[in-house]
Each structure stands twice: as structure tokens, then as C-alpha cells.
C-alpha positions in Angstrom: 1.4 -6.0 -19.6 0.1 -9.3 -18.8 1.8 -10.6 -21.7 4.9 -8.9 -21.4 4.9 -10.0 -17.1 5.0 -13.4 -19.0 7.9 -13.1 -20.7 9.8 -11.4 -17.9 8.4 -14.3 -15.5 9.9 -16.7 -17.5 13.2 -14.7 -18.1 13.3 -15.6 -14.0 12.6 -18.7 -13.9 15.1 -19.5 -16.5 17.8 -17.2 -15.0 17.4 -18.1 -11.4 17.0 -21.7 -12.2 12.2 -22.5 -11.1 11.1 -24.9 -13.0 7.5 -23.3 -13.9 5.8 -26.5 -13.8 6.7 -26.9 -10.3 4.3 -28.1 -7.4 3.1 -25.2 -4.8 4.0 -25.6 -1.4 0.5 -25.8 -0.1 1.5 -28.8 2.4 5.2 -28.5 2.6 5.4 -26.2 5.6 2.7 -24.4 7.6 4.5 -21.5 10.1 4.0 -23.0 13.6 4.1 -26.0 13.2 7.0 -28.3 15.0 9.1 -28.9 11.6 8.8 -28.2 8.1 7.8 -31.3 6.1 9.8 -31.2 3.0 7.4 -32.2 0.0 7.8 -35.4 -2.5 9.4 -38.7 -1.8 10.3 -39.1 2.1 13.3 -41.3 1.3 14.4 -37.7 -0.4 14.4 -36.0 3.1 15.8 -38.8 5.1 18.9 -37.1 7.1 18.6 -33.4 6.4 17.9 -32.4 10.1 20.9 -34.6 11.0 23.0 -31.5 12.5 19.7 -30.6 14.6 20.4 -31.4 17.9 18.7 -31.2 21.2 20.6 -28.5 23.0 20.2 -26.4 26.1 18.5 -23.3 24.1 15.0 -21.9 22.9 13.9 -19.1 21.3 12.7 -15.7 23.0 10.8 -13.0 21.8 12.6 -9.8 21.8 11.5 -6.7 23.4 7.8 -5.2 22.3 8.2 -2.4 20.0 6.3 0.9 21.4 3.5 2.4 19.4 3.5 6.1 18.4 1.7 8.4 19.9 -1.6 9.6 17.8 -2.7 12.4 20.4 -1.2 15.7 18.7 -0.4 16.4 15.6 2.4 13.6 13.8 5.7 14.2 12.1 5.7 11.5 9.5 9.6 11.1 8.2 12.5 8.3 8.0 15.7 8.6 9.4 19.4 7.6 7.2 18.6 3.6 7.4 15.4 4.5 5.6 13.2 3.8 8.5 10.4 5.3 8.8 9.7 7.7 12.2 6.4 8.9 13.1 7.4 12.0 15.6 10.8 10.8 15.5 10.2 6.9 16.9 10.6 4.7 14.0 7.7 3.2 12.7 7.1 -0.2 10.7 3.5 0.6 8.8 1.4 -2.0 8.1 -1.9 -2.6 6.8 -3.9 -2.7 3.6 -5.8 -0.9 0.5 -9.7 0.3 1.9 -9.3 -0.5 5.4 -12.1 -0.5 7.4 -13.9 2.7 8.5 -15.9 2.8 11.5 -15.3 2.2 14.4 -16.1 -1.6 15.3 -14.4 -2.3 11.7 -11.2 -0.4 13.0 -11.3 -2.0 16.1 -10.7 -5.4 14.9 -8.6 -4.5 12.3 -5.9 -3.0 15.3 -6.2 -6.4 16.9 -5.8 -8.4 14.2 -2.2 -7.0 13.9 -2.4 -3.7 11.7 -1.2 0.2 12.4 -2.3 1.5 9.4 -4.9 2.1 6.3 -4.8 3.1 2.8 -8.3 4.6 1.9 -10.3 6.2 -0.9 -11.2 8.6 -1.7 -9.9 12.1 -1.4 -12.1 15.3 -1.2 -13.1 18.1 -0.8 -16.5 18.3 -2.3 -20.0 18.3 0.0 -19.3 16.8 2.9 -16.0 14.9 2.1 -13.5 17.1 4.0 -15.5 16.5 7.3 -16.1 13.0 6.5 -11.7 12.2 6.9 -11.5 14.7 9.5 -14.4 12.1 11.3 -12.6 9.1 10.2 -8.6 10.6 11.5 -10.1 10.9 14.6 -11.7 7.3 15.1 -8.6 5.9 13.7 -6.5 7.6 16.5 -9.0 6.6 18.9 -7.9 3.0 17.5 -4.6 3.5 17.5 -4.2 3.7 13.6 -2.6 5.6 10.9 -4.4 6.6 8.0 -3.2 7.4 4.1 -5.8 9.4 2.4 -5.7 10.8 -1.6 -5.9 14.4 -0.8 -8.1 15.2 -3.8 -11.0 13.7 -5.1 -10.1 15.1 -8.6 -6.2 15.1 -9.2 -6.1 17.5 -11.9 -7.0 20.0 -8.9 -3.9 20.6 -8.6 -3.6 22.1 -12.1 -6.9 24.0 -11.8 -7.9 25.3 -8.2 -6.9 28.2 -6.4 -3.9 27.0 -4.8 -5.0 28.0 -1.3 -7.9 26.3 -1.5 -5.9 23.5 -1.9 -3.3 24.5 1.1 -6.4 25.0 3.2 -7.8 21.5 2.7 -4.4 20.2 3.6 -4.2 21.9 6.4 -7.5 21.3 8.3 -6.2 17.5 7.9 -3.0 17.7 9.0 -2.8 18.5 12.2 -4.7 15.2 13.1 -2.3 12.6 14.9 -3.5 10.1 12.3 -2.4 11.0 9.4 0.3 9.3 8.0 0.6 10.5 4.6 -1.2 11.4 0.9 -1.7 8.6 -1.9 -1.3 10.3 -5.1 -1.4 8.0 -8.1 -1.7 4.5 -8.9 0.8 2.7 -11.2 0.9 6.2 -13.3 3.4 4.1 -15.5 0.8 1.7 -17.0 -1.8 4.7 -17.7 0.9 6.9 -19.2 -0.3 9.3 -16.4 1.2 13.5 -17.5 4.4 14.4 -15.8 2.7 17.8 -15.3 0.5 16.2 -12.9 2.2 14.2 -11.2 5.3 16.2 -10.8 3.0 19.4 -9.3 1.0 17.1 -7.1 4.4 16.1 -5.4 5.1 19.6 -5.6 2.1 21.1 -3.8 2.0 17.8 -1.0 5.2 18.5 -0.2 5.2 22.6 -0.1 2.1 23.0 2.2 2.5 19.8 3.8 6.1 18.9 4.7 4.8 16.7 7.5 3.0 13.8 5.4 4.7 12.3 3.0 3.1 11.5 -0.5 3.0 8.2 -2.4 2.6 6.6 -5.3 2.8 2.8 -7.1 4.5 1.9 -9.7 3.6 -1.7 -11.4 7.0 -3.9 -12.6 7.7 -3.5 -16.2 7.5 0.2 -16.5 10.6 2.8 -16.0 10.5 3.4 -12.5 12.7 6.5 -12.8 10.7 7.9 -14.4 8.0 8.6 -12.0 10.6 8.1 -8.8 11.2 11.6 -8.4 7.0 12.4 -7.9 6.8 11.3 -4.7 8.4 11.1 -1.2 8.0 7.6 -0.3 7.5 5.1 -3.5 5.9 2.1 -3.2 5.8 -0.7 -6.0 3.2 -3.6 -6.6 4.5 -6.8 -8.0 2.2 -9.5 -8.8 3.5 -13.1 -7.7 1.1 -15.8 -8.9 0.0 -18.4 -10.7 2.4 -16.8 -13.7 5.4 -15.0 -11.6 6.9 -17.0 -9.6 8.1 -15.5 -5.9 11.4 -14.3 -6.6 9.6 -11.3 -8.4 9.2 -9.8 -5.6 13.2 -9.5 -5.0 13.7 -8.7 -8.3 11.5 -5.7 -8.4 12.7 -4.4 -4.7 16.2 -4.5 -6.5 14.5 -2.6 -9.7 13.5 0.1 -6.8 16.2 0.3 -5.3 18.4 1.1 -8.4 15.5 3.8 -9.1 15.5 5.5 -5.8 19.2 5.7 -4.8 18.8 4.7 -2.0 17.2 8.0 -1.1 13.8 6.9 -0.5 11.8 4.8 1.3 10.1 1.7 -0.6 7.0 0.0 0.5 5.9 -3.2 -0.7 1.9 -3.9 -2.1 1.6 -7.3 -2.0 -0.6 -8.2 -5.0 -2.3 -11.6 -3.8 -4.9 -12.8 -6.2 -4.9 -13.2 -9.9 -5.7 -11.2 -12.6 -8.1 -14.1 -14.2 -11.5 -12.2 -12.5 -10.7 -8.9 -14.3 -11.3 -11.5 -17.6 -14.4 -13.3 -16.3 -12.3 -16.5 -15.4 -13.6 -17.2 -11.8 -13.3 -20.7 -11.8 -9.7 -21.0 -11.8 -9.1 -17.9 -9.8 -5.1 -17.9 -7.8 -4.6 -17.0 -4.2 -1.3 -18.2 -2.9 -1.4 -20.0 0.1 0.0 -19.1 3.8 3.0 -20.6 3.0 3.8 -18.8 -0.3 2.3 -15.1 1.4 4.9 -15.2 4.7 7.8 -16.0 2.1 6.2 -12.8 0.2 6.2 -10.6 3.2 9.6 -11.4 4.7 11.2 -11.0 0.9 9.9 -7.7 1.2 11.8 -7.2 4.6 15.1 -9.1 3.6 15.2 -6.4 1.0 15.0 -3.2 2.8 11.0 -2.5 2.4 10.3 0.1 4.8 6.7 -1.3 5.3 3.8 -3.9 3.8 0.7 -2.2 2.5 -1.5 -5.2 0.0 -4.4 -4.6 -2.2 -6.4 -5.3 -0.7 -8.7 -5.9 2.8 -12.4 -5.5 1.9 -12.4 -7.7 -2.0 -14.3 -10.8 -1.8 -11.6 -12.0 -4.1 -8.5 -11.2 -1.9 -7.1 -13.5 1.0 -9.5 -11.5 3.6 -12.0 -13.9 2.0 -10.4 -16.7 2.2 -10.5 -18.1 5.5 -7.2 -20.6 5.7 -5.1 -18.6 3.9 -6.5 -15.6 5.4 -5.3 -16.9 9.2 -2.2 -18.2 8.5 -1.4 -14.9 7.1 -2.4 -13.2 10.3 0.0 -15.6 11.7 3.0 -14.0 9.7 1.7 -10.4 10.7 1.7 -11.5 14.3 5.3 -12.6 14.2 6.7 -9.5 12.3 4.5 -7.9 15.2 6.6 -9.6 17.4 9.9 -8.8 16.0 9.4 -5.2 14.8 12.6 -4.2 17.5 14.7 -6.0 15.2 13.2 -5.4 11.9 13.7 -1.3 12.5 17.0 -2.5 13.6 19.6 -1.4 11.0 21.4 -4.4 8.8 24.6 -5.4 10.3 27.7 -6.2 7.9 28.1 -9.4 8.4 29.2 -12.1 5.3 28.0 -15.2 6.4 29.1 -16.8 3.2 26.8 -18.7 1.7 26.4 -22.0 0.7 23.9 -23.2 -1.5 23.2 -25.2 -4.5 20.6 -22.0 -5.3 22.5 -18.4 -4.3 20.7 -16.8 -6.2 17.2 -18.3 -4.8 18.5 -17.7 -0.8 18.6 -14.1 0.9 19.5 -13.0 4.4 20.2 -10.1 7.0 21.5 -10.0 9.9 20.5 -8.0 12.9 21.3 -8.0 16.6 19.5 -7.2 19.8 20.1 -7.6 23.1 23.3 -9.5 23.2 21.3 -12.2 20.5 22.0 -11.7 16.6 19.8 -12.6 14.0 19.5 -13.9 10.7 16.5 -13.5 8.5 16.7 -15.7 6.2 14.2 -16.5 3.0 14.5 -19.5 -0.2 13.0 -18.5 -3.1 14.0 -22.7 -4.0 11.0 -24.4 -5.0 12.4 -26.9 -3.7 13.9 -28.8 -1.0 17.5 -28.1 0.2 20.7 -27.1 2.4 21.8 -24.6 2.9 25.2 -23.7 4.8 26.1 -20.7 7.1 29.5 -19.7 8.9 28.5 -17.6 11.8 31.6 -16.8 13.0 31.4 -13.1 12.1 28.2 -13.1 14.9 30.9 -14.4 18.2 30.6 -17.9 19.8 27.7 -19.7 18.0 27.0 -21.6 21.4 22.7 -22.0 20.7 21.5 -21.2 17.2 17.8 -22.2 16.5 14.8 -20.9 14.6 12.6 -18.8 16.2 9.6 -19.9 14.4 9.9 -23.6 15.1 12.0 -24.0 18.0 14.3 -26.1 15.8 18.1 -26.1 17.2 21.3 -26.4 14.7 24.7 -27.5 15.7 27.4 -25.2 14.6 30.9 -26.6 13.9 34.5 -26.1 15.3 34.6 -23.5 12.6 31.0 -21.4 13.7 29.2 -23.1 10.4 26.0 -24.4 10.4 24.1 -26.2 8.0 20.7 -26.0 8.0 18.0 -27.4 5.8 15.1 -25.2 4.1 12.0 -26.8 2.4 10.6 -25.0 -0.4 9.9 -21.1 -0.3 11.0 -22.0 3.6 11.8 -18.6 5.2 13.4 -19.3 8.6 14.4 -16.1 11.4 17.5 -17.8 13.3 18.5 -16.4 16.4 22.1 -16.7 17.7 23.3 -16.1 21.4 26.8 -16.9 22.5 
């Protein structure tokens, strides 16, 4: 499958205009710096920020989003905009596979900004049912929700008495920290029998309708094959040294077609190289923090209802790369600060984008408390400028980058021209 992924990646590069040998943006722009630094010759970027002018405006954070109450049984669902809800309160799940399981680890994980963890194995042989219940109680104390495998052997749904399976679900379903059930990992790659995936979904949705079941499928497979066998669909594109970051957008668009806009989609960011699986560890690849931020916001801009990357504990993941991890935690903090906006419906506003590579620039518009916000993501690997028509959002008196504090001036027609470094994300706040 890696060969065909490579072929597809090359096709994306050809279609979008990316160059396969383009420099990575390691030192181009780091979240938190005052201004983006463009790669290459200084003369090449001279005048890019000419429209930026001192103005009496500053970015301001929206009101903090409340945390869910996990003290009693939880009901997890979603609304008409596919925002996930916990007891009718909108919730943006953000965490990792293989989250900590002990009290100290959970507390540290929560303090880093995560609100959910996906842990395995399932139950219910020996003491495993009691262990999952204990873990759910610890998670509630830490303010975390958990996703579990429902049973240690997926084949149980075909062989064991249905009343036993139902009783084991009931024993865990009254725990406030239970988010839902994780069923299958990339069934399209494994060729998992549809009888098994369909029966798993049937049992879980029948006997625990308050907690959704989820499966993750890999790109390059037919998403439509298994999309009916889960309540929430998960996708795991592999942007790495052989796939451009725009791959996230492509996969999200495929998933939205497969789900026909009826199910939430959770993004599983894959931040490692497959080289480790071939014992090639001396050239192991990791996306840098700049690229991780781009992937996270791409998922959000393209409608992901949550982010649960693989994984927290592996020594080959970004968690084991101090500089990348520190930068990624800044992105997590930024998303947490903007959760109220992330969970706001998209505004139907055409900003008439003008840029050299429109297929490599995406945005969504949000509104909250007198401000309009434009989440923008460039997947262009070169410096560029983007012109936006802000007149549909009113008279743009103040246009400011929430992250960097840069201020931009709109012309008399409400258009503003903004410079972008390679793969840059900008969160633009507009007030009238």
C-alpha cells in the first residue's frame, strides 16, 4: 500500500503545483514569533508586509469554553452541524491514542491541554472489566473522557451470548468519563469481514446508544465500504516525508463524501515515518512543529469534529521529540483558547480569495461577540500573498493576526492583502 500512497502523493503534487523536492519549513515560521520569517533570499520577501501598518487594534481571546460535567452518566451525540455534544454541551475532543492510565499521568496529560484519551485493550476476561471501570473513575477525577475497545476479542460479537455483551456494556456505560467505543483499526487495509464490522456496530448502537462507536479507516481505501459500520468515522492520513501536507485536505474531502455529511469525522494525525517499520531508524522522519500546526488547523478548517493523533507513548512519536512536542503544545493551547470559535457554525461568506495557488489555500469564517474570525491555512510550500474581500463581514476597522499580533489594512473596497510563509496558518480577527 505504501507504493500506491506514494503514487497518489505524486499525483497530488502534480495537481496542486507543489514541488516534491521543496524545502521543509523548519525555520520558516514558529508559532509564537512576532512575525513570519520567509525562507530564501531576504530580497525575495521584501515588501511582502507592506500592507501591515500600525493600528490601534490588538487581538483578543473569545470567552473560554466550559468543560463538560463528568460527575454523572454521559450522553455523547452530535448536533446538526456535526459538532459533538456531551450531555447536550458542545465538545471538541482533543487527545491521543495510548493516553496515560495512572493518576499522575492523567493529571499531567490534562494539564497539557488534552481532554480525551483512547486506550486499549478491551475487556472482559479476568479483571479487565473492573480495570476499565477504575480507569473511568480516575479519568473523571482528572477531567478526561475515555474511548475504549469494547471487548478484547472483536469476534466476541459473533460468538458470545448477546445478553453477556449487553451486561458488560451496561457496567461501563453509566460512567461519566466514557466517551465511546473504538472498534476497528483500518479494516480496509486488513480486509475485515463486513459481517463482523456490521455486527459490532449493531450490538453497540443497540445496547449503548448513548456512547458512539468509532472505527478508523486508512486513505487509499474505499471509505464508503465501512462508513455505515460506525457512528463516528475516523481518518488517518499519513503526511510525512513522502506525502505533502495537502493530503489532509484530500482525505477529509473523501471522508465527507463517504459520510454524506451525516456523521462526525475525527482526524487522526500521523506524525511519523514508516521507515521504523522497516528497521530504518537512522533516517526517521518527524513533521516539525510548524507542519503539525498546519495539519491540525487543516483538519479543523475542513470540518473535523475532533483530533486524536497516534500516539502519546511511543518512543518514535512527536511526544518523544522535545522541540516538536513543545511547539505542538502551543498549537493545542491555541485551539483550546479558540474552542468557542471552533465550535461555532461556519458563516456563509465568500471572501473572493485571490492568490497564485487557490487550490492550496483554504478558510472558514466564524463569528462571536462582535468579531468575525477567519481560520486560514496555506498548504503552499512557498511564500505567497493572499487577497481577501472582507466587506461581507462589515466595515473592517481592525484586521489582526490573533497569533502574531500583525495588523493589516483593508482598502476602501474592504480588500486586504496578507503575506503567507510556506505552510503558514493564520487566525485573522476582524472587528468593525
